[in-house]
C-alpha positions in Angstrom: 0.0 0.0 0.0 1.5 3.3 -1.0 0.8 6.6 0.7 -0.6 9.5 -1.3 1.8 12.4 -1.3 0.6 15.8 -0.3 0.3 18.2 -3.2 3.3 20.4 -4.0 1.5 23.4 -2.6 0.7 21.7 0.7 0.8 24.1 3.6 3.3 22.0 5.6 4.0 25.0 8.0 0.4 25.2 9.1 0.1 21.4 9.4 3.4 21.2 11.4 2.2 23.9 13.7 -0.8 21.8 14.6 1.1 18.5 14.8 2.4 18.8 18.3 3.3 16.3 21.0 0.7 17.9 23.3 -2.2 17.5 20.8 -1.2 13.9 19.9 -0.8 13.1 23.6 -4.3 14.4 24.3 -5.7 12.3 21.4 -4.0 9.3 22.9 -5.5 10.0 26.3 -9.0 10.2 24.8 -8.6 7.1 22.7 -6.9 5.0 25.3 -9.8 5.7 27.7 -12.2 4.5 25.0 -10.0 1.4 24.4 -10.3 0.6 28.1 -14.1 0.9 28.0 -14.2 -1.4 24.9 -12.0 -4.0 26.5 -14.0 -4.0 29.7 -17.2 -4.5 27.6 -15.9 -7.9 26.3 -17.9 -10.1 28.5 -17.1 -13.4 26.9 -13.4 -13.4 28.1 -12.5 -16.2 30.4 -9.7 -14.2 32.0 -12.3 -12.0 33.9 -9.8 -9.1 33.8 -10.9 -5.5 34.4 -9.0 -2.4 33.4 -8.9 1.0 35.0 -7.8 4.3 33.5 -6.1 6.8 35.8 -4.8 10.4 35.3 -2.3 12.1 37.4 -0.2 15.2 36.9 -0.9 15.3 33.2 0.1 11.7 32.6 -2.2 8.7 32.5 -2.0 4.9 32.9 -4.0 1.8 32.5 -4.0 -1.0 35.1 -5.0 -4.6 34.7 -7.0 -6.0 37.7 -7.5 -9.7 38.1 -9.8 -11.4 40.5 -8.2 -12.3 43.9 -9.8 -13.9 46.8 -13.6 -13.9 47.3 -14.4 -10.3 46.3 -11.1 -8.5 45.7 -8.8 -7.8 42.8 -5.1 -7.2 42.4 -3.1 -5.2 39.9 -0.9 -7.5 37.8 0.4 -5.0 35.2 0.4 -1.3 34.3 1.1 0.8 31.2 2.0 4.4 31.7 1.9 7.3 29.2 3.9 10.4 30.0 4.8 13.4 27.9 8.1 15.2 28.4 8.5 18.0 25.9 8.4 16.6 22.4 8.6 13.0 23.6 5.8 10.6 24.6 7.1 7.8 26.9 5.1 4.6 27.1 6.4 2.2 29.7 5.0 -1.0 31.3 5.3 -2.3 34.8 5.3 -6.1 35.1 4.7 -6.2 31.3 7.2 -5.9 28.4 6.2 -2.6 26.9 8.6 0.3 26.5 9.1 2.9 23.7 9.4 6.6 23.1 7.4 8.3 20.4 7.7 11.7 18.8 5.4 13.3 16.3 5.9 14.4 12.7 4.1 14.8 9.4 4.1 11.9 7.0 4.4 12.3 3.2 0.6 12.7 2.9 0.7 15.6 5.4 -0.9 13.6 8.3 0.4 13.9 11.8 1.9 10.6 12.9 3.9 9.1 15.7 7.5 8.3 15.0 9.2 5.5 17.0 12.7 4.9 15.9 12.6 5.4 12.1 9.0 4.0 11.7 5.8 6.1 11.5 2.6 4.9 13.1 -1.0 6.1 13.3 -2.5 6.5 16.7 -4.4 3.1 16.7 -1.1 1.4 16.0 0.6 3.2 19.0 -2.3 2.2 21.2 -2.1 -1.4 20.1 1.7 -1.4 20.7 1.1 0.0 24.2 -2.0 -2.0 25.2 -2.1 -5.3 23.3 -0.1 -7.3 25.9 -1.9 -5.7 28.8 -5.3 -6.5 27.3 -4.7 -9.9 25.7 -1.5 -11.7 26.8 -1.8 -15.3 27.6 -1.2 -15.8 31.3 -1.7 -18.1 34.2 -4.2 -15.6 35.6 -6.7 -16.5 32.8 -7.9 -19.7 34.3 
């Protein structure tokens, strides 16, 4: 699949001015919260995991809670999202997730996340951050 290039007279200055780490981080925050709601709505999962979204000091995180004891739960993994200047840090606790994303325009003029030398859309970044948290095979899923 090839990307369409922006026209030669594309206003890259205006597009770049709107393509900021802050705006993309806010988009991530909104869509990660929606992803948590969608994952919690999957009632046919045998794992019985529940996920909670938290915000603190401008950053946010998603926790995986598993049933523990008669009525309790325990946190088995966390993915944190933090913005430091132009960088968005995604880091897992008790789960193998860690990367840093920056934002840039792609050849079609769309604002994208840049991890290493690869560009990703926001759904791909969310999948990279949350897929293991939401769906990893584990001993807790019995």
